[in-house]
N, CA, C and O of each residue as an XYZ file, in Angstrom:
1012
protein
N     335.224     21.488    148.120
C     335.052     22.804    147.590
C     335.225     23.726    148.196
O     334.910     23.501    149.364
N     335.643     24.908    148.021
C     335.415     26.154    148.985
C     334.419     26.379    148.656
O     333.717     25.976    147.728
N     334.202     27.619    150.062
C     332.704     28.313    150.334
C     332.853     29.068    151.058
O     333.467     28.952    152.119
N     332.038     30.496    150.414
C     332.319     31.678    150.831
C     331.863     31.408    152.411
O     330.959     30.735    152.906
N     333.134     32.425    153.089
C     332.898     33.060    154.182
C     332.063     34.118    154.325
O     331.601     34.770    153.389
N     331.676     34.472    156.527
C     331.132     35.662    155.970
C     331.683     36.419    155.864
O     332.738     36.226    156.468
N     331.651     37.542    155.296
C     332.503     39.093    154.866
C     332.357     40.296    155.785
O     333.247     41.099    156.065
N     331.039     40.299    156.229
C     330.555     41.185    157.294
C     330.370     40.850    158.745
O     329.703     39.921    159.200
N     331.256     41.998    159.583
C     330.870     41.040    160.780
C     331.517     42.318    162.057
O     332.722     42.481    162.248
N     330.435     43.089    162.790
C     330.777     44.399    163.553
C     332.621     44.550    163.952
O     333.449     43.691    163.651
N     332.841     45.485    164.474
C     334.613     45.733    164.588
C     334.254     45.567    166.161
O     333.200     45.182    166.668
N     335.601     46.027    166.842
C     335.798     45.985    167.933
C     334.906     47.229    168.726
O     334.779     47.357    169.943
N     334.640     47.632    168.227
C     334.169     49.124    168.834
C     332.330     48.972    168.504
O     331.430     49.759    168.796
N     332.287     47.973    167.972
C     330.831     47.648    167.846
C     330.173     48.575    166.188
O     329.083     48.891    165.711
N     331.287     48.663    165.912
C     330.719     49.839    164.523
C     330.502     48.706    163.640
O     331.195     47.703    163.810
N     329.400     48.743    162.478
C     329.368     47.884    161.574
C     330.481     48.270    160.318
O     331.202     49.257    160.169
N     330.273     46.955    159.432
C     331.287     47.380    158.392
C     331.520     48.226    157.190
O     332.304     48.285    156.242
N     330.581     48.795    157.615
C     330.318     49.841    156.172
C     331.640     51.210    156.675
O     332.176     51.917    155.821
N     331.953     51.327    158.222
C     333.215     51.991    158.604
C     334.505     52.268    157.206
O     334.179     51.619    156.212
N     335.434     52.841    157.064
C     336.375     53.145    156.052
C     337.240     51.782    156.178
O     337.524     51.358    155.058
N     337.724     51.000    157.205
C     338.756     50.117    157.179
C     338.141     48.895    156.654
O     338.752     47.881    156.989
N     336.901     48.667    155.783
C     336.556     47.648    155.169
C     336.252     47.936    153.690
O     335.482     48.813    153.296
N     336.874     47.185    153.008
C     336.559     47.134    151.304
C     334.789     47.003    150.843
O     333.832     46.430    151.364
N     334.879     47.453    150.189
C     333.407     46.884    149.477
C     333.486     45.573    149.053
O     334.302     45.007    148.325
N     332.322     45.115    149.737
C     332.003     43.473    149.364
C     330.996     43.026    148.675
O     329.803     43.138    148.958
N     331.537     42.442    147.634
C     330.388     41.718    146.963
C     329.076     40.935    147.620
O     329.322     40.174    148.556
N     327.561     41.092    147.140
C     326.621     40.331    148.106
C     327.600     38.700    147.705
O     328.261     38.502    146.686
N     327.393     37.739    148.872
C     327.751     36.205    149.166
C     326.978     35.755    149.012
O     325.939     36.413    148.964
N     326.945     34.620    148.865
C     325.894     33.244    148.636
C     325.899     33.003    150.039
O     326.723     33.466    150.829
N     324.618     32.006    150.405
C     324.707     30.962    151.534
C     325.447     30.164    151.568
O     325.844     29.663    150.516
N     325.900     29.755    152.758
C     327.375     28.872    152.654
C     326.367     27.846    152.662
O     325.245     27.800    153.166
N     327.367     26.646    151.649
C     326.620     25.354    151.569
C     326.917     24.687    152.622
O     327.960     25.167    153.065
N     326.521     23.743    153.334
C     326.503     22.493    154.129
C     328.190     21.779    154.177
O     328.766     21.574    153.108
N     328.652     21.552    155.083
C     330.208     21.237    155.218
C     330.002     19.415    154.585
O     329.006     18.712    154.757
N     331.147     19.074    153.930
C     330.665     17.967    152.816
C     331.392     16.794    154.053
O     332.070     17.003    155.059
N     330.867     15.497    153.400
C     330.787     14.845    154.590
C     332.566     14.195    154.946
O     332.834     13.249    155.686
N     333.178     14.723    154.461
C     334.556     14.345    154.710
C     334.886     14.988    155.889
O     335.743     14.605    156.685
N     334.269     15.864    155.977
C     334.579     16.669    157.231
C     334.260     16.308    158.946
O     333.183     16.129    159.514
N     335.489     16.290    159.409
C     335.616     15.517    160.499
C     335.221     16.551    161.743
O     335.954     17.533    161.627
N     334.228     16.718    163.031
C     334.417     18.071    163.907
C     334.340     19.106    163.103
O     334.146     20.120    163.774
N     334.408     19.343    161.881
C     333.883     20.883    161.572
C     335.329     20.782    161.431
O     335.450     20.762    160.206
N     336.310     20.719    161.842
C     337.987     21.523    161.583
C     338.635     21.662    160.080
O     339.608     22.409    159.978
N     338.209     21.062    159.039
C     338.851     20.676    158.017
C     337.818     22.035    157.221
O     338.505     23.034    157.011
N     336.722     22.142    156.895
C     335.989     23.515    156.872
C     336.443     24.253    157.886
O     336.375     25.410    157.473
N     336.694     24.257    158.529
C     336.713     25.606    159.575
C     338.289     26.144    158.529
O     338.194     27.138    157.808
N     339.414     25.469    158.591
C     340.240     25.852    158.219
C     340.049     26.733    156.243
O     340.416     27.794    155.739
N     339.520     25.880    155.908
C     339.048     26.846    154.447
C     338.407     27.851    154.327
O     338.666     28.692    153.466
N     337.292     27.970    155.308
C     336.593     29.215    156.046
C     337.689     30.106    156.367
O     337.817     31.021    155.554
N     338.447     30.095    157.249
C     339.514     30.513    157.897
C     340.517     30.912    156.955
O     340.805     32.088    157.182
N     341.221     30.412    155.928
C     341.748     31.038    154.568
C     340.847     32.052    154.120
O     341.381     33.161    154.108
N     339.840     32.039    153.806
C     338.659     32.888    152.760
C     338.267     34.088    153.809
O     337.780     35.159    153.447
N     338.475     33.836    154.777
C     338.389     35.608    155.688
C     340.145     35.607    155.565
O     340.532     36.664    155.067
N     340.755     35.088    155.753
C     342.096     35.662    155.551
C     342.408     36.657    154.745
O     343.041     37.695    154.935
N     341.517     35.897    153.172
C     342.045     36.790    152.459
C     341.326     37.862    151.858
O     341.714     38.521    150.894
N     339.893     38.046    152.691
C     339.660     39.305    152.620
C     339.815     40.495    153.604
O     339.369     41.626    153.410
N     340.513     40.075    154.689
C     340.934     40.865    155.655
C     342.808     41.592    154.864
O     343.221     42.727    155.098
N     343.585     40.509    153.957
C     344.650     41.056    153.508
C     343.841     42.267    152.388
O     344.034     43.465    152.593
N     343.317     41.995    151.706
C     342.310     42.941    150.646
C     341.542     44.160    151.732
O     341.331     45.315    151.361
N     341.295     43.794    152.698
C     340.953     45.385    153.717
C     342.488     46.297    153.532
O     342.670     47.337    152.898
N     343.503     45.459    154.357
C     344.883     46.114    154.239
C     344.851     46.920    153.217
O     344.803     48.150    153.226
N     344.887     45.945    152.024
C     345.481     46.867    150.862
C     344.647     48.188    150.533
O     345.140     49.248    150.149
N     343.274     47.926    150.756
C     341.873     49.181    150.598
C     342.527     50.359    151.836
O     342.611     51.584    151.748
N     342.759     49.823    152.494
C     343.022     50.765    154.017
C     344.718     51.859    153.260
O     344.928     53.072    153.230
N     345.504     50.739    152.815
C     347.066     52.221    152.336
C     346.654     52.351    151.622
O     347.556     52.760    150.891
N     345.246     52.336    150.705
C     345.505     53.031    149.722
C     344.969     54.708    150.380
O     345.316     55.850    150.079
N     343.884     54.104    151.488
C     343.421     55.453    151.879
C     344.572     56.318    152.966
O     344.617     57.483    153.362
N     345.292     55.307    153.162
C     346.683     56.340    154.195
C     347.159     56.827    152.955
O     347.264     58.044    152.803
N     347.434     56.109    152.126
C     348.361     57.284    151.052
C     347.626     58.902    150.650
O     348.173     59.980    150.882
N     346.683     58.772    150.198
C     346.172     59.481    150.197
C     345.634     60.719    150.458
O     345.554     61.727    149.755
N     345.045     60.327    152.309
C     344.328     60.973    153.103
C     345.008     60.814    154.305
O     344.424     61.362    155.240
N     345.848     60.358    154.543
C     346.743     60.356    155.815
C     346.257     59.770    156.996
O     346.652     59.816    158.161
N     345.094     59.078    156.314
C     343.838     58.694    157.501
C     344.539     57.728    158.388
O     345.163     56.745    157.986
N     344.298     58.287    160.316
C     344.535     57.353    161.208
C     343.596     56.484    161.377
O     343.905     55.395    161.861
N     342.632     56.676    161.125
C     341.770     55.180    161.399
C     342.321     53.952    159.722
O     342.152     52.736    159.806
N     342.744     54.403    158.813
C     343.312     53.317    157.576
C     343.973     52.798    158.757
O     343.426     51.947    159.459
N     345.328     53.350    159.058
C     346.546     53.065    159.567
C     346.538     51.815    160.984
O     347.224     50.822    161.224
N     345.319     52.538    161.733
C     344.807     51.141    162.976
C     344.559     50.040    162.328
O     345.134     49.030    162.735
N     343.664     49.928    161.177
C     343.268     48.988    160.689
C     343.943     48.480    159.913
O     343.785     47.272    159.739
N     344.747     49.046    159.305
C     345.973     48.009    158.418
C     346.964     47.196    159.678
O     347.546     46.186    159.282
N     347.117     47.486    160.758
C     348.042     47.508    161.927
C     346.997     45.626    162.243
O     347.236     44.421    162.160
N     345.825     46.571    162.616
C     344.838     45.304    163.510
C     344.514     44.264    161.631
O     343.535     43.529    161.759
N     344.812     44.221    160.948
C     344.611     43.162    160.067
C     346.233     42.728    160.166
O     346.177     41.543    160.494
N     347.192     42.980    160.085
C     348.514     42.156    159.853
C     348.459     41.767    161.518
O     349.428     41.053    161.775
N     347.976     41.913    162.209
C     347.963     41.235    163.727
C     346.915     40.354    163.683
O     347.299     39.472    164.452
N     345.583     39.948    163.179
C     344.634     39.033    162.517
C     345.344     38.155    161.836
O     345.403     37.071    162.416
N     346.152     38.222    160.391
C     346.753     37.604    159.415
C     347.761     36.335    160.360
O     347.876     35.109    160.335
N     348.457     37.682    161.281
C     349.329     36.352    161.894
C     348.835     35.185    162.628
O     349.207     34.017    162.513
N     347.846     35.729    163.480
C     347.090     35.174    164.085
C     346.897     33.638    163.507
O     347.334     32.536    163.839
N     345.720     34.300    162.118
C     344.911     33.192    161.352
C     346.174     32.017    161.037
O     346.150     30.799    161.210
N     347.654     33.218    160.320
C     348.205     31.818    160.004
C     348.878     30.577    160.812
O     348.993     29.476    160.274
N     349.222     30.775    161.859
C     349.249     30.571    163.326
C     348.549     29.426    163.391
O     349.024     28.300    163.244
N     347.140     29.765    163.663
C     346.043     28.819    164.084
C     345.743     27.773    163.107
O     345.157     26.728    163.390
N     346.356     28.238    161.437
C     346.112     26.959    160.458
C     347.319     25.955    160.509
O     347.154     24.751    160.315
N     348.490     26.491    160.770
C     349.825     25.641    160.839
C     349.145     24.460    162.133
O     349.171     23.242    161.959
N     348.599     25.090    163.329
C     348.673     24.417    164.519
C     347.480     23.606    164.185
O     347.475     22.646    164.956
N     346.321     23.556    163.266
C     345.320     22.778    163.244
C     345.130     21.622    161.828
O     344.272     20.743    161.745
N     345.864     21.845    161.129
C     346.424     21.263    160.096
C     346.692     20.322    160.271
O     345.718     19.569    160.256
N     348.180     19.557    160.581
C     348.646     18.222    160.753
C     347.503     17.253    161.011
O     347.304     16.205    160.397
N     346.639     17.853    162.205
C     345.897     16.443    162.652
C     344.619     16.336    161.529
O     344.298     15.273    160.997
N     343.836     17.870    161.225
C     342.846     18.008    159.618
C     343.164     16.746    159.131
O     342.651     15.653    159.370
N     344.414     17.175    158.158
C     344.726     16.756    156.904
C     344.572     14.933    156.954
O     344.441     14.207    155.968
N     344.634     14.513    158.356
C     344.592     13.022    158.651
C     343.525     12.112    158.214
O     343.462     10.922    157.905
N     342.449     13.411    158.326
C     340.713     12.515    158.545
C     340.059     12.857    157.068
O     338.955     12.434    156.724
N     340.621     13.406    156.526
C     340.322     13.309    154.777
C     340.885     12.896    153.615
O     342.099     12.702    153.572
N     340.003     12.685    152.402
C     340.381     12.192    151.287
C     341.260     12.718    150.700
O     341.373     13.846    151.180
N     342.261     12.505    149.606
C     342.984     13.135    149.068
C     342.503     14.506    148.118
O     343.242     15.455    147.857
N     341.474     14.396    147.801
C     341.002     16.092    147.486
C     340.916     16.896    148.271
O     341.331     18.054    148.298
N     340.036     15.964    149.366
C     340.089     17.541    150.319
C     341.362     18.118    150.850
O     341.628     19.316    150.953
N     342.133     17.064    151.182
C     343.456     17.624    151.828
C     344.276     18.392    150.884
O     345.061     19.217    151.352
N     344.199     18.237    149.681
C     344.911     18.970    148.608
C     344.348     20.484    149.172
O     345.148     21.329    149.576
N     343.103     20.686    149.154
C     342.255     21.724    149.713
C     342.798     22.472    151.099
O     342.593     23.685    151.148
N     343.313     21.997    151.965
C     343.618     21.836    153.333
C     345.097     22.004    152.976
O     345.621     22.724    153.826
N     345.865     21.655    152.148
C     347.214     22.058    152.009
C     347.325     23.635    151.235
O     348.072     24.500    151.693
N     346.601     23.827    150.189
C     345.925     25.065    149.431
C     345.751     26.258    150.552
O     346.315     27.340    150.388
N     344.894     25.974    151.753
C     344.842     26.569    152.529
C     345.922     27.355    153.427
O     345.856     28.549    153.720
N     346.912     26.466    153.799
C     348.156     26.927    154.662
C     348.835     27.384    153.800
O     349.380     28.359    154.318
N     349.421     27.224    151.951
C     350.022     28.181    151.525
C     349.715     28.966    151.061
O     350.552     29.578    150.399
N     347.671     29.693    151.124
C     347.628     31.179    150.806
C     347.753     31.568    152.055
O     348.647     32.394    152.241
N     347.061     31.194    153.095
C     347.251     32.283    154.363
C     348.783     32.441    154.677
O     349.344     33.340    155.304
N     349.330     31.279    154.047
C     351.051     32.068    154.455
C     351.269     33.337    153.680
O     351.391     34.473    154.138
N     351.295     32.984    152.543
C     351.878     34.268    151.440
C     350.305     35.404    151.635
O     350.676     36.458    151.120
N     349.107     35.567    152.031
C     348.357     36.521    152.739
C     348.898     36.895    153.580
O     349.245     38.066    153.423
N     349.372     36.169    155.110
C     350.271     36.998    156.408
C     351.468     37.529    155.483
O     351.878     38.631    155.845
N     351.941     37.132    154.671
C     353.354     38.677    154.066
C     352.439     39.309    153.486
O     352.617     40.468    153.860
N     351.296     39.290    152.597
C     351.150     40.766    151.909
C     350.842     41.500    153.478
O     351.757     42.267    153.781
N     350.024     41.435    154.251
C     349.800     41.551    155.447
C     351.117     42.808    156.145
O     351.174     44.006    156.420
N     352.109     41.451    156.177
C     353.742     42.606    156.446
C     353.945     43.838    155.458
O     354.360     44.930    155.849
N     353.653     43.588    154.307
C     354.293     43.994    153.078
C     353.488     45.624    153.194
O     354.116     46.677    153.304
N     351.941     45.506    153.135
C     351.360     46.108    153.630
C     351.559     47.026    154.681
O     351.533     48.197    154.303
N     351.792     46.814    156.147
C     351.708     47.271    157.157
C     353.496     48.402    156.710
O     353.750     49.602    156.609
N     354.195     47.251    156.592
C     355.398     47.992    156.249
C     355.554     49.528    155.189
O     356.451     50.352    155.365
N     354.584     49.637    154.218
C     354.075     51.244    153.402
C     353.650     51.682    154.766
O     354.407     52.337    155.482
N     352.362     51.304    155.159
C     351.978     52.354    156.225
C     352.877     52.814    157.028
O     352.953     54.035    157.163
N     353.618     52.095    157.626
C     354.720     52.698    158.709
C     355.437     53.447    157.824
O     355.484     54.567    158.335
N     355.943     53.460    156.928
C     356.975     54.287    156.729
C     355.763     55.707    156.197
O     355.958     56.780    156.768
N     354.787     55.659    155.324
C     354.059     56.123    155.259
C     353.565     57.718    156.410
O     353.688     58.918    156.165
N     353.151     57.187    157.327
C     352.349     57.279    158.301
C     353.586     57.760    159.433
O     353.347     58.322    160.502
N     354.895     57.413    158.946
C     356.395     58.225    159.910
C     356.730     59.557    159.238
O     357.464     60.302    159.886
N     356.408     59.874    158.327
C     356.352     61.482    156.926
C     355.762     62.294    157.239
O     354.536     62.312    157.352
N     356.821     63.486    157.528
C     355.903     64.923    158.115
C     355.442     65.535    156.457
O     354.356     65.956    156.058
N     356.573     65.397    155.846
C     356.115     66.061    154.182
C     355.230     65.227    153.249
O     355.329     64.007    153.376
N     354.359     65.714    152.307
C     353.534     65.268    151.339
C     355.005     64.241    150.217
O     356.217     64.451    150.170
N     354.272     63.336    149.598
C     354.428     62.844    148.735
C     354.380     63.372    147.444
O     353.235     63.717    147.152
N     355.478     63.625    146.272
C     355.069     64.156    145.280
C     354.286     63.741    144.674
O     354.101     62.528    144.575
N     353.602     64.612    144.097
C     352.083     63.929    143.637
C     351.523     62.723    142.403
O     350.500     62.066    142.213
N     352.833     62.896    141.753
C     352.913     62.139    140.332
C     353.514     60.222    141.035
O     353.068     59.123    140.706
N     354.606     60.565    142.019
C     354.672     59.063    142.661
C     353.538     58.772    143.649
O     353.030     57.667    143.842
N     353.206     59.966    144.266
C     351.751     59.737    145.318
C     350.366     58.497    143.885
O     349.558     57.605    144.146
N     350.631     58.907    143.033
C     349.906     58.503    142.233
C     350.194     56.941    141.753
O     349.252     56.170    141.570
N     350.863     56.747    141.661
C     351.649     55.508    141.216
C     351.351     54.566    142.395
O     350.745     53.498    142.309
N     352.020     55.279    143.845
C     351.941     54.232    145.028
C     350.766     54.102    145.422
O     350.738     53.266    146.324
N     349.012     54.829    145.020
C     348.328     54.255    144.868
C     347.388     53.810    144.127
O     346.277     53.405    144.471
N     348.109     53.931    142.488
C     347.763     52.456    141.789
C     347.917     51.274    141.946
O     347.077     50.390    141.779
N     349.510     51.128    142.436
C     349.977     50.045    142.940
C     349.051     49.117    144.056
O     348.813     47.915    143.936
N     348.627     49.955    145.102
C     347.486     49.543    145.846
C     346.174     49.146    145.366
O     345.558     48.239    145.926
N     345.778     49.678    144.508
C     344.659     49.589    144.289
C     344.261     48.333    143.461
O     343.288     47.589    143.586
N     345.436     48.311    142.460
C     345.431     46.959    141.775
C     345.630     45.624    142.790
O     344.954     44.599    142.713
N     346.819     45.899    143.851
C     346.552     44.692    144.914
C     345.178     44.787    145.764
O     345.078     43.910    146.622
N     344.252     45.573    145.686
C     342.804     44.874    146.593
C     342.111     44.556    145.329
O     341.010     44.015    145.432
N     342.489     44.758    144.380
C     341.361     44.236    143.151
C     342.120     42.529    142.666
O     341.536     41.590    142.124
N     343.518     42.614    143.087
C     343.798     41.210    142.636
C     343.252     40.103    143.763
O     342.707     39.045    143.451
N     343.542     40.621    145.356
C     343.027     39.985    146.090
C     341.208     40.181    146.169
O     340.640     39.278    146.784
N     340.552     40.996    145.742
C     339.284     40.552    145.619
C     338.973     39.250    144.385
O     337.978     38.566    144.626
N     339.560     38.990    143.442
C     339.507     37.877    142.462
C     340.332     37.105    142.938
O     341.108     36.739    142.055
N     340.629     36.517    144.246
C     341.399     35.281    144.272
C     340.313     35.272    144.930
O     339.578     34.420    144.431
N     339.619     36.000    146.169
C     338.712     35.374    147.520
C     338.126     34.826    146.194
O     338.495     33.713    145.821
N     336.897     35.807    145.177
C     335.973     34.850    144.484
C     336.842     33.743    143.542
O     336.075     32.834    143.224
N     338.003     33.564    143.075
C     337.931     32.139    142.742
C     338.178     31.124    143.463
O     337.735     30.034    143.100
N     339.027     31.247    144.788
C     338.668     30.261    145.353
C     337.611     30.139    145.938
O     337.441     28.961    146.252
N     336.797     30.792    146.246
C     335.118     30.481    146.765
C     334.647     29.885    145.276
O     334.673     28.657    145.357
N     334.298     30.242    144.172
C     333.900     29.445    142.811
C     334.580     28.871    142.046
O     334.084     28.351    141.046
N     336.321     28.794    142.403
C     336.681     27.293    141.352
C     336.708     28.503    140.174
O     336.416     27.826    139.188
N     336.833     29.500    139.815
C     336.803     30.231    138.711
C     338.188     30.402    138.115
O     338.787     31.432    138.426
N     338.870     29.408    137.180
C     339.804     29.918    136.574
C     340.423     31.086    136.314
O     341.578     31.396    136.605
N     339.470     31.825    135.663
C     338.944     32.913    134.741
C     339.726     34.151    135.774
O     340.094     35.155    135.165
N     339.904     34.126    136.807
C     339.995     34.636    138.287
C     341.561     34.281    138.655
O     341.765     34.824    139.741
N     342.631     33.675    138.264
C     343.583     33.228    138.473
C     344.635     33.503    137.210
O     345.852     33.445    137.032
N     343.378     33.857    136.394
C     344.428     34.736    134.648
C     344.280     35.850    135.185
O     345.373     36.327    135.488
N     343.048     36.776    135.561
C     343.548     37.836    135.813
C     344.184     38.264    136.798
O     344.621     39.404    136.636
N     344.451     37.693    137.955
C     345.556     37.922    138.539
C     346.983     37.736    137.784
O     347.790     38.645    137.593
N     347.093     36.763    137.503
C     348.422     36.984    136.922
C     348.531     38.130    135.918
O     349.511     38.866    136.033
N     347.421     38.433    134.703
C     348.222     39.470    134.094
C     348.216     41.212    134.844
O     348.764     42.188    134.330
N     347.474     41.203    136.095
C     347.293     42.209    136.642
C     349.154     42.501    137.368
O     349.875     43.495    137.456
N     349.283     41.252    137.695
C     350.618     41.648    138.230
C     351.378     42.540    137.184
O     351.631     43.737    137.324
N     351.629     41.918    136.345
C     352.281     42.961    135.313
C     351.974     44.305    135.404
O     352.897     45.102    135.232
N     350.942     44.688    135.624
C     350.479     45.980    135.750
C     351.487     46.657    137.077
O     352.051     47.751    137.066
N     351.492     45.881    137.906
C     352.440     46.332    139.676
C     353.005     46.558    139.357
O     353.150     47.778    139.434
N     354.387     45.578    138.363
C     355.386     45.390    137.569
C     355.792     46.737    137.374
O     356.617     47.456    137.937
N     354.931     46.907    136.348
C     355.430     48.156    135.070
C     355.119     49.534    136.119
O     355.692     50.547    135.718
N     354.534     49.666    137.032
C     354.705     50.885    137.883
C     355.718     50.470    139.294
O     356.144     51.398    139.982
N     355.927     49.587    139.517
C     357.420     49.639    140.119
C     358.202     50.328    139.649
O     358.570     51.442    140.021
N     358.788     49.212    138.073
C     360.099     49.770    137.723
C     359.787     51.676    137.080
O     360.847     52.267    136.872
N     358.947     52.222    136.902
C     358.967     52.847    136.640
C     359.392     53.907    137.462
O     360.059     54.867    137.076
N     358.816     53.623    139.085
C     359.088     54.165    140.154
C     360.861     54.605    140.204
O     361.409     55.684    140.429
N     361.330     53.451    139.936
C     362.548     52.900    140.089
C     363.753     53.600    138.998
O     364.856     54.082    139.256
N     363.025     53.428    137.686
C     363.388     54.274    136.575
C     363.859     55.800    136.457
O     364.859     56.344    135.989
N     362.224     56.426    137.343
C     362.371     57.571    137.457
C     363.918     58.097    138.408
O     364.963     58.612    138.009
N     363.489     57.715    139.687
C     364.268     57.984    141.231
C     366.111     57.693    140.595
O     367.103     58.411    140.473
N     365.889     56.700    140.414
C     367.552     56.622    140.755
C     367.810     57.188    139.034
O     368.793     56.615    138.564
N     367.323     57.903    138.300
C     367.918     58.975    137.223
C     368.089     60.160    137.509
O     368.502     61.054    136.770
N     367.615     60.248    139.163
C     367.775     61.943    139.150
C     368.829     62.312    140.155
O     369.186     61.552    141.055
N     369.204     63.255    140.000
C     370.030     63.622    141.249
C     369.331     63.871    142.463
O     368.534     64.756    142.774
N     370.009     62.475    143.357
C     369.271     63.192    144.775
C     370.220     63.790    145.753
O     371.221     63.227    146.196
N     369.789     65.036    146.058
C     370.715     65.998    147.370
C     370.834     64.791    148.026
O     369.964     63.923    147.954
N     372.128     64.645    148.834
C     372.938     64.094    150.412
C     371.470     64.580    151.317
O     370.705     65.544    151.365
N     371.641     63.298    151.942
C     370.237     63.554    153.647
C     368.701     63.695    152.864
O     367.632     63.940    153.424
N     368.891     63.506    151.667
C     367.221     63.238    150.899
C     366.172     62.040    151.130
O     365.441     61.680    150.208
N     366.132     61.477    152.316
C     365.283     60.657    152.103
C     364.421     60.086    150.834
O     364.620     59.077    150.158
N     363.275     61.194    150.732
C     362.281     61.125    150.531
C     362.454     60.117    149.013
O     361.854     59.053    149.168
N     362.900     60.191    148.093
C     362.947     59.065    146.937
C     363.255     57.887    147.282
O     362.869     56.937    146.600
N     364.041     57.701    148.450
C     364.560     56.256    148.768
C     363.167     55.703    149.762
O     362.896     54.555    149.409
N     362.287     56.155    150.810
C     361.254     56.054    151.144
C     360.236     55.522    149.803
O     359.899     54.397    149.435
N     360.052     56.367    149.486
C     358.943     55.987    147.995
C     359.629     54.844    147.140
O     358.770     54.397    146.380
N     360.696     54.271    146.986
C     361.206     53.118    146.009
C     361.203     51.850    147.368
O     361.060     50.644    147.169
N     361.401     52.514    148.752
C     360.901     50.963    149.425
C     359.442     50.642    149.482
O     358.965     49.512    149.373
N     358.577     52.107    149.722
C     357.128     51.550    149.147
C     356.670     50.588    148.176
O     355.917     49.622    148.302
N     357.354     51.107    147.066
C     356.805     50.598    146.088
C     357.435     48.943    145.667
O     356.936     47.983    145.080
N     358.426     49.138    146.138
C     359.296     47.491    146.573
C     358.476     46.684    147.049
O     358.262     45.631    146.449
N     357.866     46.966    148.162
C     356.679     45.956    149.237
C     355.248     46.424    148.225
O     354.441     45.561    148.568
N     354.765     47.016    147.532
C     354.088     46.652    147.390
C     353.875     45.507    145.844
O     352.999     44.694    145.550
N     355.111     45.946    145.162
C     355.481     44.969    144.276
C     355.861     43.694    145.058
O     355.372     42.745    144.446
N     356.344     43.388    145.853
C     356.418     41.717    145.999
C     355.105     41.321    146.623
O     354.700     40.179    146.405
N     354.236     42.323    147.546
C     353.012     41.873    147.866
C     352.104     41.398    146.817
O     351.166     40.623    147.002
N     352.711     42.308    144.887
C     351.704     41.450    144.030
C     352.396     40.145    143.978
O     351.668     39.191    143.703
N     353.597     39.910    144.177
C     354.140     38.250    143.843
C     353.364     37.737    144.404
O     352.651     36.896    143.857
N     353.214     38.124    145.912
C     352.614     37.176    146.476
C     351.093     36.521    146.354
O     350.670     35.416    146.695
N     350.324     37.869    145.611
C     348.844     37.875    145.470
C     349.478     37.021    143.911
O     348.340     36.773    143.511
N     350.194     36.545    143.030
C     350.539     35.744    141.895
C     350.324     34.407    142.249
O     349.577     33.639    141.643
N     351.217     34.050    143.580
C     351.498     32.758    144.238
C     350.237     32.499    144.260
O     350.056     31.356    143.840
N     349.224     33.043    144.564
C     347.832     32.588    145.192
C     346.916     32.103    144.039
O     346.338     31.017    143.995
N     346.878     33.233    142.981
C     346.618     32.293    141.373
C     347.327     31.297    140.999
O     346.592     30.438    140.512
N     348.791     30.896    140.993
C     349.323     30.117    140.707
C     348.552     28.731    141.603
O     348.281     27.713    140.967
N     348.263     28.810    143.009
C     347.307     27.958    143.936
C     346.010     27.742    143.165
O     345.467     26.767    142.645
N     345.758     28.907    143.283
C     344.020     28.580    142.651
C     344.662     27.417    140.920
O     344.770     26.265    140.500
N     344.761     28.066    140.763
C     345.338     27.351    138.812
C     345.709     25.968    139.308
O     345.187     25.082    138.630
N     346.397     25.581    140.214
C     346.990     24.492    140.663
C     346.295     23.388    141.532
O     346.713     22.237    141.655
N     344.906     24.033    142.252
C     344.283     23.003    142.838
C     342.219     22.741    141.938
O     341.321     21.972    142.281
N     342.254     23.545    141.057
C     341.281     23.584    139.871
C     342.060     22.489    138.741
O     341.616     21.480    138.194
N     343.035     22.971    138.678
C     343.825     21.483    137.085
C     344.611     20.970    137.797
O     345.418     20.390    137.070
N     344.971     20.777    139.277
C     345.677     19.467    139.599
C     346.822     19.260    139.099
O     347.341     18.149    139.204
N     347.438     20.289    138.460
C     348.813     20.739    138.225
C     349.239     22.441    138.207
O     348.487     23.337    137.823
N     350.703     22.627    138.748
C     351.210     23.433    139.050
C     351.860     24.628    138.104
O     352.674     24.039    137.393
N     351.873     25.855    137.812
C     352.089     26.285    136.876
C     353.583     26.459    137.003
O     354.350     26.600    136.051
N     354.023     26.426    138.699
C     355.355     26.677    138.880
C     356.437     25.496    137.680
O     357.572     25.907    137.438
N     356.133     24.549    137.229
C     356.623     23.516    137.226
C     356.804     23.172    135.495
O     357.503     22.323    134.943
N     355.830     24.249    134.890
C     355.323     23.702    133.722
C     356.766     24.776    132.695
O     357.334     25.763    133.161
N     357.028     24.155    131.252
C     357.902     25.292    130.713
C     357.149     26.569    130.576
O     355.956     26.860    130.673
N     358.523     27.410    130.250
C     357.796     29.300    129.907
C     356.658     29.528    129.687
O     355.710     30.031    130.289
N     356.952     28.873    128.253
C     355.890     29.053    126.653
C     354.947     28.861    127.618
O     354.187     29.815    127.780
N     354.768     27.862    128.337
C     352.785     27.298    128.820
C     352.737     27.838    129.998
O     351.586     27.819    130.434
N     353.603     28.384    130.810
C     353.617     29.182    132.356
C     352.302     29.539    131.896
O     351.671     28.808    132.659
N     350.901     30.465    130.811
C     350.204     30.982    131.612
C     348.789     30.063    131.223
O     348.561     29.384    130.222
N     347.929     30.335    132.455
C     346.838     29.335    132.066
C     346.182     29.529    131.102
O     345.302     28.729    130.783
């Protein structure tokens, strides 16, 4: 079973988690002891690492919202740190998993493979959020209020999706996967609304504002797609079958 990893730790400067770079975290239950299938702690460590990666990706989404709203330099640096840490975690799991997967039974192996797939999607989310942060940071003019509100809404939904993904993998709760799949539709609607608005406008030549807004919206929409992949992986882990290969009319869990 996926187990909850610690979600609080001091930052590099010793400042506690309550600083703006961390999203609000639900109280965590005490970790359960590693199963008998764990050898040398490695399989269990990989599962915990993927859960920690989910919290880091959620923190990145939390901070991009702060960056968009307040142009916070602290938020930008936090996103940059999150992106680097997600890269490192993906490499670590990729390196350790081949040996770890030979030491466990089939059910545990399925869990470890899910950890690898999840961390890969989380790393992609980190990259996409970083691309939004870089575009926002490079701007000198403020975004139009209505566009800003929709981008903030997209980042807020992404953060909530990742919060549900973490909860779902900790508790093996299928309802979390269902909610994430539904929330992705809300992200898509916001993205499509921005595209429809700006593609219909007469944008003056040389004005890159609309183009940058659409690129940021597209990045957040793609991040939502990766969160959907995580929900599908959660469904597969719980139900033992993949949503990706089911008929369209039965695709919703």
